[in-house]
C-alpha positions, 0 to 999 in steps of 0.5 A: 095141203089144206091152206090154214084159216086165221080168224079174228076175234074180239068185241065191236070196233077193237079195230078187227077190219082195219087189221084184216085190211092191214094184212090182206093188203086192201080195203075189202072189210069195212071200217067205221068208228060206228061199233059193230059195222061188221056183221058179215064175214069177209075172207081172203087168202093172203100170204106172209113170207111166201106161206098162204092162210085164209084170213077171216074178219069176224063181227064184234061180239057183245054180251046183250042176249036181247039183241037179235043181231048180237046172237045172229054175230055170236052164231057166226063167230061160234062158226068162226071158232070151229073152222079156223086153226088160229085165233087172233083175240084182238083187243084195244089198247087205248080203251084197256081191258073191258069186261067182254074181254074176259068173255071171250078169252073165256070162249077162246079158251073153251073152245081148245083151239090155240089163240093170241092176244092182239094189243091193237092201236098201240101207235107208239112202240114205246107205249106200255098200257097193252101190258094189263092184257097179260092178266088175260092168261096169256104168256105173250100179248102182240102190240100192233097199230093196224092203221100204221102197221107198226108190228104187223110184221112180228104178229105175222112171224108169230102167227107162222110159227102157230100155223099147223103144217097142213094135211098131206094127203096119202099119194095113193088116194085120189081125191074128190070133191063133189062140188055144185049150189045148194040142193043139186043132189050131191050127197044123194049121189055120194050115198047111191055110190057108196050103196049106203046113207052116210050123208044127210039128205033133205029137201032143204037146200044147205042141209050139209055143211061140213065138208065129209071125207069119204073113202072107197075102192074101185077096181084097187083104186082108193078114192076119198069123196068130199062132200061139200056144203053148196055154194051159192052167189056171193050176194046170198051168203048172208049168214054164218053157215053160208059164209063158212060154206063157202070157204069149206068148199073153196078149201075141198077145191083146193085139197082135190085132185078131181072135182065133180061138178053136180048141176040140176037137169030140171033148170033147163040149160046150165045156170051161171053160178054152175059155170062159176064154181066150174071155173073156180075148180079149173083155174085152180088146175083141178081134173074136172067131170060134169054131172047133170043130175035129175036127168029123169025129171028133165024135159027132153028129146032124144038129142037132150044131152047132146044139145046141152053139152053144146050150150055149155060149150058155148057159154064157157068154152073150156067146158068142150074139154070136160066130160059130161055124165047125166045121171039120176041119183035118186034111181042110180041111173049111170051113177057108176059111171062116174067111177070110170070117168075118175079113173079115166080123167086120172089117167089124163091128167097123169099123161106124160108126152116125150119131148121129141113127140112134143117138138114134132106136133109143135113143128106141124102146127106152126107150119099150118100157121105161123104165129103172127109178126110183130113189127119190125120183129120176127117171131119164132117158136122153136122148141117145146116140152112138157113140165109138168103133170097134174094138170098138164103143162107145156112150155113152148120157147121162142125168141120173143115170147111176149109178142106171141098173142093170146089167139094164136095161144089159143090155136096151140092149145087147141092143137095140142089138145087134138093130138094128145086130149087131156080130157077132163083137165086144163092143159096149161101152155107157158111161153118162154124166152130161149136160152141164149137170146 
């Protein structure tokens, strides 16, 4: 299920960033009395009543076509409107209707997206000045105060009522997100797999801005590839297109079962940003395959691939459990091998171990190395069972789970992997208190 996107839209200095901070619950967006402070977008995942959604803050829309910054902000706002599932049109109740408000309402109406009018700065609930905003052609205006929080709960209830239920993908399809930095060859790679140029390929980094779903069949299995825009370092996401590409990539990871991380072999060892993207997928519980593209162009010897894998595993230990594939999207070298790897990783992802076997292996591990004992308290691990797949999760029960040290949990993790592999997937170990203690 895809997490919906809610975007805050409006002219400058109506309090969009303050409302963003109120809903998200921190001070991540810059708030200032100076109009137009927010020029870059901010986004954060938040939730209300157990329902998650992405909230996006945008720069204020002006009507001056001569100001380069205003043109840039308008372009970014257009990106926000295109990406959002729901638009919150924020107006200033203290100032009242402004000519720009009519302009913004026309923009939103023409977008075809659902939108709501939020009258901000209604600090006193008895205030009625916001009624004039009904002339914008809406059936309801929602008064709030971003500063003191009044009306924000009612607003969020209304937001949830207007959000889509989300896209539930077919259980039969394996969703694969192709992720990585710009210009590492993601589109070329998917095109080679599909045997036709269905995705735009260019030497210009960032050509792919949308996430494009592309289905195919392999050995009777339906696979849906999502070719995503490259994810750059946050400091380099300095315009609307890059910003929303980053958001789309994170959402693609969220919607995927398995991620293919593509890196550029010509850059030598794996880059830090590659590791951060890999961690995003791994921590989200997704399967992972690392594809080293442009291997035909890299300087290498007979042991180059082994050295590459070892260096990557030293930088990020979880990559020791991830399959590597050294390819060339240009020549097609070993590209089709990724399809076999996908099915293997999927099989590992769905693997379920019987409780009796998990308990037997836990006993072997504990007999080999007892958990460190706490001062004045004996620490025992009594039994274990696999409680989840996708990703595999093993619960270990004991008398004092809070006293089991992190390094021992890693020992159990590595021990379980030595028995069952779970290759290409995170293995989660959760500690629970034994019933009755």
